[in-house]
C-alpha positions as CSV (number, residue, x, y, z in Angstrom):
1,M,34.2,20.5,-11.1
2,N,37.4,20.8,-10.7
3,V,40.3,18.1,-10.1
4,F,40.3,18.9,-6.5
5,A,36.5,18.6,-5.8
6,D,36.7,15.4,-7.8
7,Y,39.2,14.3,-5.7
8,L,37.6,15.3,-2.5
9,M,33.8,14.0,-4.1
10,Y,35.8,10.2,-4.3
11,I,37.8,10.2,-1.0
12,K,34.7,10.5,0.4
13,V,32.9,8.1,-1.4
14,I,35.5,5.4,-0.4
15,V,35.7,6.3,3.5
16,Q,31.7,5.7,3.3
17,R,33.1,2.2,1.6
18,W,35.4,1.8,3.9
19,R,33.1,2.2,7.3
20,Q,30.3,-0.3,5.7
21,G,32.4,-2.8,7.3
22,S,35.5,-4.0,8.3
23,E,39.3,-2.8,7.7
24,D,39.2,-6.8,6.0
25,D,36.4,-6.4,3.9
26,F,37.3,-3.2,2.7
27,W,40.4,-4.7,1.3
28,R,38.7,-7.5,0.6
29,E,37.2,-6.0,-1.5
30,F,39.9,-3.7,-3.4
31,S,43.0,-6.3,-3.9
32,T,44.0,-8.2,-6.5
33,A,43.5,-12.0,-6.4
34,S,47.3,-12.2,-5.2
35,G,46.1,-10.3,-2.1
36,K,48.1,-6.6,-3.3
37,R,45.6,-3.6,-2.2
38,L,44.6,-1.4,-5.2
39,M,46.3,2.1,-5.5
40,Y,43.7,5.0,-5.1
41,T,43.4,5.2,-8.9
42,A,42.3,1.6,-9.5
43,I,39.6,2.1,-6.1
44,V,38.4,5.3,-8.2
45,D,38.0,3.3,-11.0
46,R,36.6,0.1,-9.6
47,L,34.2,2.5,-7.4
48,A,33.4,4.5,-10.8
49,Q,31.8,1.5,-12.4
50,E,30.3,0.5,-9.9
51,R,28.5,3.3,-10.2
52,K,27.9,3.2,-13.8
53,E,26.5,0.1,-13.3
54,N,23.9,1.1,-10.6
55,D,23.1,4.6,-12.5
56,S,22.3,2.3,-15.8
57,E,19.9,-0.4,-13.3
58,M,18.0,2.9,-12.1
59,A,17.5,4.6,-15.6
60,S,16.0,1.1,-16.8
61,R,13.9,1.2,-13.6
62,A,13.0,4.6,-13.7
63,K,12.2,4.2,-18.0
64,Q,9.9,1.0,-16.5
65,E,8.3,2.6,-13.6
66,Y,7.2,5.9,-15.7
67,G,6.5,4.1,-19.2
68,D,4.5,6.7,-21.5
69,E,4.9,9.5,-18.9
70,F,9.1,8.9,-19.2
71,S,9.6,11.3,-21.6
72,K,7.6,14.0,-20.1
73,V,9.4,13.7,-16.6
74,F,12.5,13.0,-17.1
75,C,13.4,16.2,-19.8
76,Y,15.0,19.4,-19.6
77,K,14.7,22.6,-21.5
78,K,17.5,24.0,-23.8
79,N,16.7,27.4,-25.7
80,G,13.4,26.9,-25.6
81,A,13.0,23.1,-26.7
82,C,12.7,20.3,-24.6
83,F,14.5,17.4,-25.2
84,V,14.8,14.0,-22.9
85,K,17.5,13.0,-20.8
86,V,18.9,10.0,-22.4
87,K,22.3,9.3,-20.5
88,A,22.5,7.0,-17.6
89,C,23.6,8.6,-15.2
90,D,21.2,11.9,-16.1
91,I,18.2,10.2,-15.3
92,A,19.1,8.4,-12.4
93,K,20.1,11.5,-10.6
94,Q,16.7,12.3,-11.6
95,Y,14.8,9.4,-10.2
96,R,16.9,9.5,-6.8
97,K,15.9,13.4,-6.5
98,L,11.9,12.5,-7.4
99,K,12.2,9.5,-5.0
100,N,14.4,11.0,-1.8
101,I,17.1,8.6,-2.7
102,T,20.1,10.3,-1.0
103,D,23.4,10.1,-2.5
104,D,26.3,11.9,-2.1
105,M,28.1,11.9,-5.4
106,D,24.6,13.6,-7.0
107,T,25.4,17.5,-7.7
108,E,23.0,20.0,-7.9
109,S,24.3,20.8,-11.3
């Protein structure tokens, strides 16, 4: 992805979070303990950390659910060889796809 595409994707995610509740809810979540509103970069950092934690949990769920079949389902081919996926974000993305869970941050690449 290019920088502009990343920017647009995070704007979309921020807007979605904004619409999940009230304006007060949003700023309660994205403000410092003293009440100062976070800037764009800090909000993106917090959302990225949340995404990382969610992907990790989903990857663990996939490993547990698929058990011995995990290495057959969560793999990719490179130069004719098959490799088991190890990155939580890649596993979570495929798990969401298998379970028909929509996620606007998943890209087709």
